[in-house]
C-alpha angles and dihedrals in degrees: 000000000000119000114206109218099191100075091041095054095042093047092048093049094047092044091048092052091049091047092056090057096057114103136175117249110206093203092060095057091221117135132192103225131153095279092059091053092048092049090047092053092047092050091045091055092048092051092044091052091049091050093050126200123318114270112289091006111120101169098107136356088243132082093254094194090056093050090048090051091052091051089047091054091054093045092048092049094048097044105034104009114154117251122243095243120070118243116256120233119232117237 
C-alpha cells in the first residue's frame, strides 16, 4: 500500500492555520469542549468517506487530505487557539 504524503501534509498545514484562528466568543455562549471535538471528528470521517480518495489514489477509502485538515484544525485550536479576550496594546 502506497501512502501519498502530499495531501496529508498540505491538509495538515492548512487545517492547523485555520485552527489557530478559531476563538471563543463569550457573548455567543458556545464552548469548545470534548464533545464538540468528538462530533467534529465523526462528521469529518463521514464527509471524507463520502468524498472518497483523490483520483488514482488507492491508499484508503477516505479523502486523506480532508481527514488531515480536520486533525490540523483540532491541533491548531488546542495548541495556538486564540483566547476569548482581545490582547491589550501597551502605551
